[in-house]
C-alpha positions as CSV (number, residue, x, y, z in Angstrom):
1,M,0.0,0.0,0.0
2,A,2.8,2.3,0.8
3,S,4.1,2.0,-2.8
4,L,0.8,3.4,-4.0
5,H,1.2,6.5,-1.9
6,P,3.3,8.5,-4.5
7,I,0.7,7.6,-7.3
8,V,-2.2,8.7,-5.1
9,K,-0.4,11.9,-4.2
10,T,0.4,12.6,-7.9
11,L,-3.3,12.0,-8.9
12,S,-4.4,14.2,-6.1
13,E,-2.2,17.0,-7.2
14,F,-3.3,16.6,-10.8
15,T,-7.1,16.7,-9.9
16,N,-6.6,19.7,-7.6
17,H,-4.5,21.6,-10.1
18,P,-5.9,25.2,-10.6
19,R,-5.9,24.9,-14.4
20,L,-7.8,21.6,-14.3
21,H,-10.3,23.0,-11.8
22,S,-10.7,26.0,-14.1
23,F,-11.3,23.7,-17.0
24,K,-13.9,21.7,-15.2
25,Q,-15.6,24.8,-14.0
26,S,-15.7,26.3,-17.5
27,W,-17.4,23.3,-19.0
28,L,-19.9,23.3,-16.1
29,T,-20.8,26.9,-16.8
30,F,-21.0,26.1,-20.5
31,L,-24.4,24.7,-19.7
32,L,-25.7,28.3,-19.7
33,P,-25.0,29.1,-23.3
34,L,-25.8,25.5,-24.3
35,T,-29.3,25.8,-22.6
36,C,-29.8,29.2,-24.3
37,W,-28.9,27.7,-27.7
38,I,-31.5,24.9,-27.2
39,V,-34.3,27.1,-26.0
40,M,-33.7,29.9,-28.6
41,Y,-33.1,27.8,-31.7
42,F,-34.6,24.3,-31.5
43,G,-38.2,25.4,-32.3
44,R,-37.3,27.5,-35.3
45,P,-36.7,25.0,-38.2
46,K,-40.2,23.7,-38.5
47,I,-41.8,27.2,-38.7
48,L,-39.3,29.4,-40.5
49,G,-38.4,29.6,-44.2
50,F,-37.0,32.0,-46.8
51,Y,-36.8,35.8,-46.5
52,Q,-35.8,38.5,-49.0
53,D,-32.4,37.6,-50.5
54,D,-33.0,34.0,-49.8
55,W,-35.5,33.8,-52.8
56,Y,-32.7,34.7,-55.2
57,V,-29.6,33.4,-53.5
58,I,-30.9,30.2,-52.0
59,A,-34.2,29.2,-53.7
60,L,-33.5,30.3,-57.3
61,G,-29.9,29.4,-56.8
62,S,-31.0,25.7,-56.3
63,T,-32.3,25.7,-59.9
64,N,-28.7,26.1,-61.2
65,G,-27.8,22.5,-61.8
66,S,-28.0,19.7,-59.4
67,P,-26.3,19.6,-55.9
68,W,-22.5,19.5,-56.2
69,S,-22.6,20.2,-59.9
70,A,-20.1,22.5,-61.7
71,E,-23.0,24.6,-62.9
72,R,-24.1,25.4,-59.3
73,F,-20.5,26.0,-58.2
74,E,-20.1,28.5,-61.1
75,F,-23.3,30.3,-60.1
76,Y,-22.2,30.9,-56.5
77,I,-18.6,31.7,-57.3
78,N,-19.8,34.3,-59.8
79,L,-22.4,35.7,-57.4
80,Y,-19.9,36.0,-54.6
81,I,-16.7,36.6,-56.6
82,N,-15.8,39.4,-54.2
83,R,-16.5,37.1,-51.2
84,P,-14.9,33.9,-52.4
85,V,-15.0,32.2,-49.0
86,T,-18.8,32.8,-48.8
87,G,-19.2,31.7,-52.4
88,I,-17.6,28.3,-51.7
89,A,-19.4,28.0,-48.4
90,T,-22.8,28.8,-50.0
91,Y,-22.1,26.2,-52.7
92,I,-21.6,23.6,-50.1
93,W,-24.5,24.9,-48.0
94,S,-26.8,24.8,-51.1
95,S,-25.6,21.3,-52.2
96,I,-26.3,19.8,-48.8
97,C,-29.7,21.5,-48.2
98,N,-30.6,21.9,-51.9
99,D,-34.0,23.8,-51.8
100,S,-35.4,22.6,-48.5
101,P,-36.3,25.5,-46.1
102,L,-36.3,23.0,-43.2
103,A,-32.8,21.8,-44.0
104,F,-31.5,25.3,-44.2
105,Q,-33.1,26.3,-40.9
106,I,-31.5,23.3,-39.3
107,G,-28.2,24.4,-40.7
108,L,-28.7,27.8,-39.1
109,V,-29.3,26.2,-35.8
110,L,-25.9,24.4,-36.1
111,S,-24.2,27.5,-37.4
112,A,-25.4,29.4,-34.3
113,L,-23.7,26.9,-32.2
114,A,-20.5,27.1,-34.3
115,V,-20.4,30.9,-33.9
116,T,-21.0,30.6,-30.1
117,L,-18.2,28.1,-29.7
118,S,-15.8,30.3,-31.7
119,L,-16.8,33.4,-29.6
120,R,-16.3,31.4,-26.5
121,L,-12.8,30.5,-27.5
122,F,-12.1,34.1,-28.3
123,F,-13.4,35.3,-24.9
124,I,-11.5,32.6,-23.0
125,S,-8.2,33.7,-24.8
126,F,-9.0,37.3,-23.9
127,L,-9.5,36.4,-20.2
128,R,-6.2,34.5,-20.2
129,L,-4.5,37.4,-21.9
130,I,-5.4,39.7,-19.0
131,S,-4.4,36.9,-16.5
132,S,-7.9,36.1,-15.4
133,N,-8.9,32.5,-14.5
134,A,-12.6,33.4,-14.2
135,L,-13.5,31.5,-17.4
136,W,-17.2,31.4,-16.4
137,I,-17.3,35.0,-17.7
138,A,-16.8,33.7,-21.3
139,D,-20.0,31.5,-20.9
140,I,-22.1,34.3,-19.6
141,V,-21.1,36.6,-22.5
142,S,-21.5,33.8,-25.0
143,A,-25.1,33.3,-23.7
144,F,-25.8,36.9,-24.3
145,W,-24.8,36.5,-28.0
146,L,-27.4,33.8,-28.4
147,V,-30.4,35.8,-27.0
148,I,-29.8,39.3,-28.3
149,P,-32.9,40.4,-30.2
150,W,-31.4,43.1,-32.4
151,T,-29.4,40.6,-34.5
152,I,-32.2,38.3,-35.3
153,G,-32.1,38.9,-39.1
154,F,-28.6,37.4,-39.2
155,T,-29.9,34.2,-37.6
156,V,-33.1,33.5,-39.5
157,S,-32.1,34.1,-43.1
158,P,-30.4,31.1,-44.8
159,T,-28.4,33.5,-47.1
160,Y,-26.5,34.7,-44.1
161,G,-25.6,31.2,-42.8
162,P,-22.3,31.1,-44.7
163,C,-21.7,34.8,-43.9
164,Q,-21.5,33.8,-40.2
165,L,-18.1,32.5,-41.2
166,G,-17.0,36.2,-41.0
167,V,-17.7,36.2,-37.2
168,I,-16.2,32.7,-36.7
169,L,-13.0,33.4,-38.6
170,F,-12.5,36.8,-37.0
171,S,-13.0,35.3,-33.5
172,L,-10.4,32.6,-34.3
173,S,-8.0,35.3,-35.5
174,G,-8.3,36.9,-32.1
175,F,-8.1,33.6,-30.4
176,F,-4.8,32.6,-32.0
177,L,-3.3,36.1,-31.5
178,F,-4.3,36.3,-27.8
179,S,-3.4,32.7,-27.0
180,A,0.1,33.2,-28.4
181,L,0.5,36.5,-26.5
182,S,-0.7,35.1,-23.2
183,Q,1.9,32.3,-23.6
184,E,4.5,34.9,-24.5
185,R,5.3,33.3,-27.9
186,E,5.4,34.6,-31.4
187,P,1.9,34.6,-33.0
188,G,3.2,34.0,-36.5
189,V,0.9,34.6,-39.5
190,K,-2.0,32.3,-38.4
191,P,-4.0,35.2,-36.9
192,A,-3.6,37.3,-40.1
193,I,-4.6,34.3,-42.3
194,F,-7.8,33.9,-40.3
195,F,-8.4,37.6,-40.5
196,L,-8.0,37.5,-44.3
197,L,-10.4,34.6,-44.6
198,S,-12.9,36.6,-42.5
199,C,-12.6,39.6,-44.8
200,L,-13.1,37.3,-47.8
201,S,-16.3,36.0,-46.4
202,Y,-17.9,39.2,-45.2
203,E,-16.7,42.8,-44.8
204,L,-17.9,43.1,-41.2
205,F,-14.5,43.4,-39.5
206,Y,-12.5,45.4,-42.0
207,G,-9.7,47.3,-40.3
208,Q,-10.6,46.0,-36.8
209,F,-7.4,43.9,-36.6
210,I,-6.0,47.1,-35.2
211,I,-8.3,46.8,-32.1
212,L,-7.0,43.2,-31.5
213,L,-3.4,44.4,-31.7
214,L,-4.0,47.4,-29.4
215,I,-5.7,45.0,-26.9
216,G,-2.6,42.9,-27.1
217,L,-0.3,45.9,-26.5
218,V,-2.3,47.2,-23.5
219,S,-2.6,43.7,-22.0
220,K,1.1,43.2,-22.2
221,F,2.1,46.7,-21.4
222,Q,5.7,46.9,-19.9
223,N,6.3,43.3,-20.9
224,P,9.4,43.1,-23.1
225,R,7.7,40.5,-25.3
226,N,5.0,42.9,-26.4
227,I,7.3,43.3,-29.4
228,Y,5.4,40.2,-30.7
229,V,2.4,42.4,-31.2
230,I,4.4,44.9,-33.3
231,R,5.8,42.1,-35.4
232,S,2.2,40.9,-36.1
233,L,1.2,44.2,-37.6
234,P,2.7,43.8,-41.2
235,S,1.0,40.4,-41.8
236,F,-2.4,41.9,-40.8
237,V,-1.8,45.0,-43.0
238,I,-0.9,42.8,-46.0
239,A,-4.0,40.7,-45.3
240,Q,-6.3,43.8,-45.2
241,I,-4.8,45.3,-48.3
242,F,-5.2,42.0,-50.2
243,A,-8.9,41.7,-49.1
244,I,-9.7,45.3,-50.2
245,V,-7.9,44.9,-53.6
246,W,-9.8,41.6,-54.2
247,N,-13.1,43.1,-53.1
248,R,-12.8,46.1,-55.5
249,F,-11.1,44.5,-58.5
250,S,-12.7,41.1,-58.7
251,V,-16.1,42.6,-59.8
252,I,-14.7,44.6,-62.7
253,G,-16.4,43.7,-65.9
254,R,-19.0,41.5,-64.2
255,T,-22.8,42.0,-64.1
256,G,-25.2,40.8,-61.5
257,V,-22.6,40.7,-58.7
258,P,-23.5,42.5,-55.5
259,S,-20.9,45.2,-54.8
260,K,-20.8,48.1,-52.4
261,S,-19.6,51.5,-53.4
262,F,-18.3,54.3,-51.2
263,N,-21.1,56.4,-49.7
264,S,-20.1,60.1,-49.6
265,N,-22.6,60.7,-46.8
266,W,-21.0,58.0,-44.6
267,F,-20.2,60.3,-41.7
268,S,-23.8,61.4,-41.2
269,I,-24.9,57.7,-41.3
270,W,-22.1,56.8,-38.9
271,Q,-23.0,59.6,-36.5
272,H,-26.6,58.6,-36.5
273,S,-25.9,54.9,-36.0
274,T,-23.4,55.5,-33.2
275,T,-25.0,58.3,-31.2
276,R,-28.5,56.7,-31.4
277,L,-27.4,53.1,-30.8
278,P,-29.4,52.7,-27.6
279,E,-32.5,53.9,-29.3
280,I,-31.9,51.6,-32.3
281,I,-31.4,48.6,-30.0
282,L,-34.5,49.3,-28.0
283,Q,-36.7,49.2,-31.1
284,S,-36.2,45.5,-31.2
285,I,-37.4,45.1,-27.6
286,P,-41.0,45.4,-26.3
287,E,-41.4,48.5,-24.1
288,Y,-42.3,46.5,-21.0
289,I,-39.1,44.5,-21.3
290,G,-37.0,47.5,-22.4
291,V,-37.9,49.4,-19.2
292,S,-36.7,46.5,-17.0
293,L,-33.5,46.2,-19.1
294,V,-32.8,50.0,-18.7
295,Y,-33.0,49.6,-14.9
296,F,-30.8,46.5,-15.0
297,F,-28.2,48.4,-17.1
298,G,-28.3,51.4,-14.7
299,I,-27.8,49.2,-11.6
300,G,-25.0,47.3,-13.5
301,V,-23.2,50.5,-14.3
302,I,-23.4,51.6,-10.6
303,L,-22.1,48.3,-9.4
304,F,-19.2,48.3,-12.0
305,T,-18.3,51.9,-10.9
306,V,-18.2,51.0,-7.2
307,A,-16.2,47.8,-7.9
308,L,-13.7,49.7,-10.1
309,T,-13.3,52.4,-7.4
310,I,-12.8,49.9,-4.5
311,N,-10.4,47.7,-6.5
312,S,-8.4,50.7,-7.5
313,F,-7.6,51.7,-3.9
314,K,-6.4,48.3,-2.7
315,N,-2.8,49.0,-3.7
316,L,-0.7,50.4,-6.5
317,K,-0.6,47.2,-8.5
318,S,-4.4,46.9,-8.3
319,F,-4.8,50.5,-9.3
320,N,-2.6,50.0,-12.4
321,N,-4.6,46.9,-13.3
322,Q,-8.0,48.6,-13.0
323,I,-6.7,51.4,-15.3
324,R,-5.5,48.8,-17.8
325,L,-9.0,47.1,-17.8
326,F,-10.7,50.4,-18.2
327,I,-8.5,51.2,-21.2
328,L,-9.4,47.8,-22.7
329,I,-13.1,48.6,-22.4
330,L,-12.5,51.9,-24.2
331,L,-10.7,50.1,-27.0
332,C,-13.6,47.8,-27.5
333,F,-16.0,50.7,-27.8
334,F,-13.5,52.2,-30.3
335,G,-13.9,48.9,-32.2
336,L,-17.7,49.4,-32.1
337,A,-17.4,52.8,-33.6
338,L,-15.1,51.4,-36.3
339,A,-17.5,48.6,-37.1
340,N,-20.3,51.1,-37.5
341,A,-18.0,53.2,-39.8
342,I,-17.5,50.1,-42.1
343,Q,-21.3,49.8,-42.4
344,A,-21.7,53.5,-43.0
345,I,-19.1,53.6,-45.7
346,A,-21.1,51.0,-47.6
347,G,-24.2,53.1,-47.1
348,Y,-25.8,51.1,-44.3
349,G,-27.1,52.7,-41.1
350,L,-27.7,50.4,-38.2
351,T,-31.2,48.9,-37.8
352,S,-32.4,46.3,-35.3
353,L,-35.4,45.1,-37.3
354,G,-35.8,42.7,-40.2
355,V,-33.0,41.1,-42.3
356,F,-31.0,44.3,-42.2
357,S,-30.5,43.9,-38.5
358,R,-27.4,42.1,-39.7
359,T,-25.8,45.6,-39.7
360,T,-25.5,45.4,-35.9
361,I,-23.3,42.3,-35.9
362,G,-20.0,44.1,-35.7
363,A,-21.2,46.5,-33.1
364,T,-22.6,43.7,-31.0
365,F,-19.4,41.7,-31.2
366,W,-17.5,44.7,-29.7
367,M,-20.2,45.5,-27.1
368,L,-19.9,41.9,-25.8
369,T,-16.1,41.9,-25.9
370,A,-16.2,45.1,-23.8
371,T,-18.0,43.3,-21.1
372,I,-15.1,40.8,-20.6
373,P,-12.9,43.3,-18.7
374,M,-16.0,44.7,-17.0
375,Y,-16.8,41.2,-15.6
376,V,-13.1,40.8,-14.6
377,V,-13.4,44.0,-12.5
378,I,-16.6,42.6,-10.9
379,A,-15.0,39.2,-10.3
380,A,-12.3,40.9,-8.2
381,S,-14.7,42.7,-6.0
382,S,-16.8,41.7,-3.0
383,K,-19.1,38.7,-3.0
384,L,-22.1,40.9,-2.7
385,I,-21.3,42.9,-5.8
386,K,-20.2,39.8,-7.7
387,Y,-23.4,37.9,-6.9
388,T,-25.7,40.9,-7.5
389,F,-24.1,41.5,-10.9
390,T,-24.3,37.9,-11.9
391,L,-28.0,37.8,-10.9
392,L,-28.6,40.9,-13.0
393,S,-26.9,39.2,-15.9
394,I,-29.1,36.2,-15.6
395,F,-32.2,38.4,-15.5
396,S,-30.9,40.3,-18.6
397,I,-30.3,37.1,-20.5
398,L,-33.9,35.9,-19.7
399,S,-35.3,39.3,-20.8
400,F,-33.4,39.3,-24.0
401,G,-34.4,35.7,-24.7
402,V,-38.1,36.6,-24.2
403,A,-37.7,39.7,-26.5
404,T,-36.2,37.5,-29.2
405,N,-38.5,34.6,-29.0
406,I,-41.7,36.7,-29.2
407,Q,-40.5,37.9,-32.6
408,I,-40.3,34.4,-34.0
409,P,-44.0,33.9,-34.6
410,D,-44.0,37.1,-36.7
411,W,-41.2,35.6,-38.9
412,A,-43.1,32.4,-39.1
413,M,-46.2,34.3,-40.3
414,S,-44.1,36.2,-42.8
415,W,-43.0,32.9,-44.3
416,Q,-46.6,31.8,-44.6
417,I,-47.8,35.0,-46.2
418,Q,-45.0,34.9,-48.7
419,Q,-46.0,31.4,-49.7
420,Q,-49.6,32.5,-50.0
421,I,-48.7,35.5,-52.2
422,V,-46.7,33.2,-54.6
423,A,-49.4,30.6,-54.6
424,T,-52.0,33.1,-55.8
425,A,-49.8,34.6,-58.5
426,P,-51.6,34.9,-61.9
427,V,-49.2,32.4,-63.5
428,A,-51.0,32.1,-66.9
429,K,-51.1,35.8,-67.4
430,I,-47.4,36.2,-66.4
431,A,-46.6,33.4,-68.9
432,N,-48.3,35.3,-71.7
433,T,-46.2,38.4,-71.2
434,N,-43.3,39.1,-73.5
435,I,-39.7,38.8,-72.4
436,N,-39.3,42.6,-72.8
437,D,-42.3,43.4,-70.6
438,F,-42.2,44.4,-67.0
439,I,-44.6,43.7,-64.2
440,I,-45.2,46.1,-61.3
441,A,-46.3,44.1,-58.3
442,I,-48.4,45.8,-55.6
443,L,-47.7,43.7,-52.6
444,P,-47.7,44.0,-48.8
445,D,-44.1,44.7,-47.7
446,E,-44.1,43.7,-44.1
447,Y,-46.0,41.9,-41.3
448,N,-45.5,43.3,-37.8
449,R,-42.2,44.9,-38.9
450,V,-41.0,41.6,-40.4
451,P,-40.2,41.9,-44.2
452,L,-42.2,40.3,-46.9
453,F,-41.4,41.1,-50.6
454,Q,-39.6,44.4,-50.7
455,A,-37.6,44.3,-53.9
456,G,-38.1,43.0,-57.5
457,W,-35.4,40.3,-57.3
458,E,-37.1,38.8,-54.2
459,I,-40.5,38.2,-55.9
460,N,-38.7,37.4,-59.1
461,G,-36.8,34.6,-57.3
462,A,-39.9,33.3,-55.6
463,I,-41.9,33.1,-58.8
464,G,-39.1,31.6,-60.7
465,Y,-38.4,29.0,-58.1
466,T,-42.0,28.0,-57.6
467,Y,-42.9,28.0,-61.3
468,P,-39.8,26.9,-63.2
469,N,-41.6,27.1,-66.6
470,L,-41.6,30.9,-66.1
471,L,-37.9,31.2,-65.5
472,P,-36.8,32.0,-69.2
473,S,-39.0,35.1,-69.2
474,L,-38.2,36.5,-65.7
475,L,-35.0,38.3,-66.4
476,S,-35.4,41.3,-68.8
477,P,-32.6,41.7,-71.4
478,T,-32.8,45.4,-70.9
479,D,-29.4,46.8,-69.9
480,S,-28.1,43.6,-68.3
481,N,-29.2,40.1,-67.4
482,S,-29.6,41.2,-63.8
483,V,-32.7,43.3,-64.3
484,P,-35.7,41.4,-62.8
485,K,-39.0,41.3,-64.6
486,F,-40.9,42.4,-61.4
487,L,-40.7,45.8,-59.8
488,I,-42.2,46.2,-56.4
489,H,-44.6,49.1,-55.6
490,R,-45.0,49.2,-51.8
491,K,-45.9,51.6,-49.1
492,G,-44.3,55.0,-49.5
493,I,-43.0,54.5,-53.0
494,V,-44.2,56.6,-56.0
495,T,-44.2,54.7,-59.3
496,T,-44.8,56.4,-62.6
497,L,-44.4,55.7,-66.3
498,E,-42.4,58.4,-68.1
499,G,-42.0,57.5,-71.8
500,Q,-39.7,54.5,-72.1
501,Y,-38.9,54.5,-68.4
502,I,-40.5,53.2,-65.1
503,K,-39.6,55.7,-62.5
504,Q,-39.7,54.7,-58.8
505,S,-38.8,56.9,-55.9
506,L,-39.0,57.1,-52.1
507,P,-39.3,60.8,-51.7
508,Q,-36.3,62.5,-50.1
509,H,-34.4,59.1,-50.1
510,W,-33.8,57.5,-53.5
511,E,-34.9,57.5,-57.1
512,Q,-34.3,54.9,-59.9
513,K,-35.3,54.6,-63.5
514,T,-35.7,51.3,-65.5
515,K,-35.8,51.4,-69.3
516,V,-38.7,49.5,-70.9
517,N,-38.6,48.0,-74.4
518,G,-42.0,46.3,-74.1
519,D,-45.3,46.7,-72.2
520,V,-45.8,47.3,-68.5
521,Y,-48.4,45.3,-66.5
522,V,-49.7,45.8,-62.9
523,W,-50.4,42.9,-60.6
524,R,-52.2,43.8,-57.4
525,Y,-52.3,41.1,-54.7
526,K,-55.5,42.2,-53.0
527,P,-57.9,42.7,-54.6
528,Q,-56.4,40.2,-57.1
529,T,-56.1,42.0,-60.4
530,F,-53.7,42.0,-63.4
531,Y,-53.9,44.6,-66.1
532,K,-51.9,46.5,-68.7
533,A,-50.7,49.8,-67.5
534,S,-51.8,53.0,-69.2
535,P,-49.0,55.5,-70.5
536,D,-49.9,57.9,-67.7
537,L,-49.7,55.4,-64.9
538,K,-49.0,56.8,-61.5
539,L,-49.1,54.7,-58.3
540,D,-48.7,56.7,-55.1
541,V,-51.2,55.3,-52.8
542,D,-50.2,53.3,-49.8
543,V,-50.6,49.5,-50.1
544,L,-53.8,48.5,-48.3
545,N,-53.5,46.7,-45.0
546,I,-54.6,43.2,-45.9
547,F,-54.2,41.8,-42.4
């Protein structure tokens, strides 16, 4: 028995090792985001379907050859030539799921888990970079990601399943950078490679490698090996330049490829999105929940301020550490402002509703990253503050979860209404139109703030996918093969015929003209009518509320 004593002692030391204890604790607290994932996502696949871009990218895309065919590969590579990683991922995505809304929605459930796991790795590496063993913080923050209501459009639309690689790859870039720095070793080019792949999948995080590097510098301040951060800069810069050059030049000479141009009014858009961010976020939350969350936030700020102040006066080392954590929080909010600027440069203001709520993804990433050093401050404070703050976090997660889940029935109804609209389309009359003709569709554009058909290519894709025999006549040869046969007239839009042009405008916002070489028809959903437009056509009435 005595001979077994050293073995028992060794096993005891191993099982009681702080790192192992931290590992076991982190996987226990992982039950929180895992539970959030199950509750938030498992009920979605059987009731959700296609929305907006999905009709063209996913549904109509499935008519290009069979799964895994060269024809389908060519379609997606050409469509996403400026986002090649997304192009390849969408080809794989489409080949696996083909044209099944259920399969795509199941895929979105799994992609949500993949994003959460990558974020969790990133948050854990951040915690270790700032010498914190409170890995449970990563699980709380990851749980927040899963329940946030103002990013719902990014999680329900199959088109953006592959685009979620942008978040995954950027998180992994930060993970590899922070892991190397926390172990005081050279990061190499791996972080820059993952950053490049992120940029080639989605433009969400352009330029934001600088925030990762600044976080590394501040975290390793006065450490001689922070030179590793400086050495990583050239590889990131090269990756960013390559991504920009590819994004701009790969689309030259190609038609039908989505490409963003520089918006000269970007500063006003950025200013609006950044200064009114709280208001934008609260639009996605019912008032009775929003009021509670504002109180939770206020109490949380007070607790954080008290904890930061008390921790700062413990000793000089603690004071310096609190200053460092506060600077890290400011850097994350600088990242938020930079993420908003990237959206603004492309002409997008932040919105928390509909499919365009995807614009808030970059800002949300940095908001949640900012909470990591905040929680570290709380974790070093008294038990009363720590437990109160944790309880507030749980209540906030529950509130966000409720705010998100009460939106899902509206998305489900939107899917049903879209199918109803397509099912009642005057197929025979559409088939009798000439290839040069256009059809102005008067359709409801939203249901309880959830989008229905809001652009020509959406209804074009839905009709072409549902009635394949109509496909040859659904793209007008006017100007380019990317002009859809359908134009949407919806609430707020003025549509007129002016000679050989259809003019559409949203007063004080935008105006566009489409050249017509044939006839123009009008299809009104309710009451169901289909007629040839007169030369003096003017549609400026709001679409009737059909619900």
